[in-house]
C-alpha positions as CSV (number, residue, x, y, z in Angstrom):
1,X,124.6,123.5,96.7
2,X,125.1,121.3,99.8
3,X,123.1,123.6,102.0
4,X,120.3,123.7,99.5
5,X,120.3,119.8,99.4
6,X,120.5,119.5,103.1
7,X,117.6,121.9,103.5
8,X,115.4,119.9,101.1
9,X,116.3,116.7,102.9
10,X,115.4,118.2,106.3
11,X,112.1,119.5,104.9
12,X,111.3,116.1,103.5
13,X,112.2,114.4,106.8
14,X,109.9,116.8,108.6
15,X,107.0,116.2,106.3
16,X,107.5,112.4,106.5
17,X,107.5,112.6,110.4
18,X,104.4,114.7,110.4
19,X,102.6,112.3,108.1
20,X,103.6,109.3,110.2
21,X,102.4,111.0,113.4
22,X,99.0,111.9,111.9
23,X,98.6,108.4,110.5
24,X,99.3,106.9,113.9
25,X,97.1,109.2,115.9
26,X,93.9,107.3,115.4
27,X,94.1,103.6,116.1
28,X,92.0,101.2,114.0
29,X,90.7,97.7,114.5
30,X,90.2,95.1,111.8
31,X,86.9,93.3,112.4
32,X,86.2,90.1,110.5
33,X,82.5,89.8,109.5
34,X,81.4,86.3,108.4
35,X,77.8,86.4,107.2
36,X,75.7,83.5,105.8
37,X,72.0,84.0,105.0
38,X,69.3,81.4,104.4
39,X,68.8,81.5,101.4
40,X,72.3,82.7,100.3
41,X,72.6,85.6,97.8
42,X,71.5,88.5,100.0
43,X,73.2,91.9,99.7
44,X,74.9,93.0,102.9
45,X,75.3,96.6,103.9
46,X,77.1,98.2,106.9
47,X,76.4,101.4,108.7
48,X,78.3,103.2,111.5
49,X,76.4,105.6,113.8
50,X,73.5,106.1,111.5
51,X,75.8,107.4,108.7
52,X,76.0,106.4,105.1
53,X,75.5,102.7,104.3
54,X,78.5,100.8,102.9
55,X,78.0,97.9,100.6
56,X,80.0,94.8,101.7
57,X,78.9,92.2,99.2
58,X,76.7,89.1,98.6
59,X,76.3,86.2,101.0
60,X,78.1,84.0,101.8
61,X,80.4,86.8,102.8
62,X,83.7,86.8,104.7
63,X,85.1,90.3,104.8
64,X,87.3,92.4,107.1
65,X,86.2,95.9,107.9
66,X,88.5,98.5,109.5
67,X,86.8,100.4,112.2
68,X,88.4,103.4,114.0
69,X,89.0,102.7,117.7
70,X,86.9,105.8,118.8
71,X,83.9,104.2,117.1
72,X,84.1,101.1,119.3
73,X,82.9,102.9,122.4
74,X,79.5,102.2,124.0
75,X,77.9,105.4,122.6
76,X,78.5,104.2,119.0
77,X,76.6,101.7,116.9
78,X,77.5,99.3,114.1
79,X,74.6,98.0,112.0
80,X,74.5,95.2,109.4
81,X,71.5,94.7,107.1
82,X,70.8,91.7,104.8
83,X,68.5,92.4,101.8
84,X,67.3,90.1,99.1
85,X,64.4,90.6,96.5
86,X,61.3,88.8,97.6
87,X,62.4,88.7,101.3
88,X,62.1,91.0,104.2
89,X,65.2,92.8,105.3
90,X,67.0,91.6,108.4
91,X,69.0,93.9,110.6
92,X,71.4,93.4,113.4
93,X,73.0,96.2,115.5
94,X,75.8,96.3,118.1
95,X,76.9,99.0,120.4
96,X,80.6,99.7,120.1
97,X,81.6,97.8,123.3
98,X,79.4,94.8,122.5
99,X,81.0,94.5,119.1
100,X,84.5,94.5,120.7
101,X,83.3,92.0,123.3
102,X,82.0,89.6,120.6
103,X,85.2,89.9,118.6
104,X,87.4,89.3,121.7
105,X,85.3,86.2,122.7
106,X,84.8,84.7,119.3
107,X,87.5,86.3,117.1
108,X,84.9,87.1,114.5
109,X,81.4,88.6,114.0
110,X,79.4,85.7,112.7
111,X,75.8,86.4,111.7
112,X,73.4,83.9,110.1
113,X,70.0,85.6,109.5
114,X,67.1,83.4,108.2
115,X,65.4,85.6,105.6
116,X,61.6,85.6,105.6
117,X,59.6,85.6,102.4
118,X,57.7,88.8,101.7
119,X,54.1,87.6,100.9
120,X,52.8,91.1,100.1
């Protein structure tokens, strides 16, 4: 009975160690995005490397997005888009290293696009 229990405990410890190692293998950075549009009430979406768009919310917006460290290299891009009915979309893009540089210098990604009325 003791050997059976000891074996289960060792197996559980091994699984926990493996899970902790795989969880720590890819470092991630929390990036604070603070977005105000003029006028407020625009929908904000986020895209990494041309992938799927992720909805962040309505402006004014103060949100933290977790980005894997490998996506913060110069070859990668992060894109924000502001959209509101009756206005033209506004987009801003950063390379991975420029995003890191801005966060290091300012402590935050602050974007204030002025939306332009769509007269069409």
